[in-house]
Wavefront OBJ file of the C-alpha trace (Angstrom):
o trace
v 4.123 -25.131 4.134
v 1.911 -22.053 4.667
v 4.524 -20.583 7.099
v 7.356 -21.159 4.753
v 5.417 -19.108 2.163
v 4.914 -16.247 4.792
v 1.235 -17.111 5.417
v -0.913 -18.024 8.315
v -3.368 -20.800 7.949
v -6.729 -20.932 9.403
v -9.149 -23.870 8.887
v -12.661 -22.890 8.310
v -15.910 -24.845 8.144
v -16.543 -25.901 4.559
v -19.769 -23.898 4.341
v -19.876 -21.433 1.470
v -22.837 -19.795 3.109
v -20.456 -18.399 5.762
v -18.472 -16.581 3.293
v -18.686 -12.754 2.742
v -16.659 -10.238 0.940
v -14.479 -9.448 4.000
v -13.236 -13.075 4.345
v -12.094 -13.488 0.711
v -9.721 -14.899 -0.771
v -10.391 -18.379 0.614
v -8.682 -21.653 -0.606
v -11.097 -24.648 -0.982
v -10.501 -28.246 -1.859
v -13.008 -29.918 -4.139
v -13.913 -33.562 -4.865
v -11.015 -35.360 -6.293
v -8.378 -33.211 -4.499
v -8.674 -30.219 -6.938
v -7.777 -26.846 -5.220
v -9.417 -23.495 -6.088
v -9.341 -19.979 -4.721
v -12.598 -18.013 -4.172
v -11.579 -14.382 -5.242
v -14.952 -12.679 -5.318
v -18.647 -12.851 -4.680
v -21.307 -11.421 -6.888
v -24.965 -11.627 -7.867
v -23.899 -14.317 -10.437
v -22.089 -16.507 -8.001
v -18.592 -17.085 -6.680
v -15.600 -16.414 -8.849
v -13.001 -19.163 -8.531
v -9.335 -19.508 -9.814
v -8.715 -23.216 -10.365
v -5.378 -24.834 -9.965
v -3.746 -25.997 -13.146
v -5.915 -23.703 -15.424
v -3.296 -20.970 -15.828
v -5.255 -18.601 -13.650
v -8.482 -18.785 -15.505
v -11.407 -17.585 -13.662
v -14.730 -19.720 -13.400
v -17.949 -18.603 -11.943
v -20.243 -21.095 -10.059
v -23.270 -20.659 -8.095
v -23.009 -21.183 -4.286
v -25.450 -24.034 -4.463
v -23.916 -25.968 -7.199
v -20.529 -25.697 -5.675
v -21.385 -26.595 -2.071
v -21.779 -30.356 -2.388
v -18.342 -30.538 -3.905
v -16.414 -28.629 -1.278
v -14.392 -30.895 1.211
v -12.113 -28.459 2.912
v -11.813 -24.677 3.249
v -8.903 -22.619 4.495
v -8.023 -18.879 4.890
v -4.465 -17.929 4.066
v -3.333 -14.535 5.247
v 0.023 -12.799 5.365
v 1.960 -13.210 8.593
v 3.227 -9.609 8.324
v 1.587 -6.561 6.962
v 3.067 -5.579 3.618
v 4.897 -2.163 3.715
v 3.101 0.672 2.062
v 5.685 2.613 0.091
v 3.189 5.483 -0.285
v 3.594 6.515 3.464
v 7.159 5.313 4.143
v 8.482 8.970 3.885
v 5.728 10.263 6.128
v 6.371 8.014 8.875
v 10.135 8.031 8.734
v 11.871 9.661 11.820
v 12.921 13.404 11.204
v 16.454 13.905 10.373
v 18.455 16.232 12.479
v 19.316 19.512 10.648
v 17.097 18.582 7.715
v 16.449 22.326 6.767
v 20.264 23.153 6.983
v 21.017 20.164 4.776
v 18.360 21.132 2.210
v 19.072 24.836 2.113
v 22.922 24.995 2.482
v 23.889 22.250 0.142
v 24.608 24.581 -2.817
v 24.835 28.046 -1.213
v 28.304 29.178 -2.549
v 27.076 30.512 -6.036
v 24.419 32.520 -4.212
v 26.700 34.178 -1.657
v 26.818 37.515 -3.411
v 22.909 37.446 -3.739
v 22.650 36.842 0.105
v 25.070 39.770 0.788
v 23.196 42.141 -1.519
v 19.856 41.095 0.036
v 21.028 41.544 3.604
v 22.330 45.073 2.781
v 19.164 46.033 1.014
v 16.934 44.860 3.859
v 19.037 46.525 6.472
v 18.906 49.862 4.687
v 15.217 49.437 4.230
v 14.752 48.768 7.855
v 16.727 51.806 8.801
v 14.888 53.998 6.469
v 18.060 54.884 4.579
v 17.241 57.178 1.667
v 19.894 55.913 -0.633
v 17.460 54.010 -2.861
v 14.853 56.941 -2.846
v 17.132 59.593 -4.187
v 15.038 59.927 -7.393
v 11.695 60.624 -5.484
l 1 2 3 4 5 6 7 8 9 10 11 12 13 14 15 16 17 18 19 20 21 22 23 24 25 26 27 28 29 30 31 32 33 34 35 36 37 38 39 40 41 42 43 44 45 46 47 48 49 50 51 52 53 54 55 56 57 58 59 60 61 62 63 64 65 66 67 68 69 70 71 72 73 74 75 76 77 78 79 80 81 82 83 84 85 86 87 88 89 90 91 92 93 94 95 96 97 98 99 100 101 102 103 104 105 106 107 108 109 110 111 112 113 114 115 116 117 118 119 120 121 122 123 124 125 126 127 128 129 130 131 132 133 134
């Protein structure tokens, strides 16, 4: 069932003392078949989400919960989730990307390009046409 949901299933010893923040979240089975997910650890104990409680969080101490734990499993995604923040950075470079960006809408600016070219050529030659008033 875990593989159908896209998760890997790793059975662990049902010892809450083995848990640390890096191993969370962990699914546990309690007495009576009730299932819970340990989502965080703190000074006040373990935070659980109990099945059937509409995702209500409950906090229990490790000592009070340990006698009731029958089974513990770690469920992890089979594939790493895509990170949309970096998809543009790791995408392959498009051929002619600069030409496609700059020359998409160049027609309205043609006369500006010609005037700029003439001005720069005259400035490079040292043509005194623009310095007549000096």
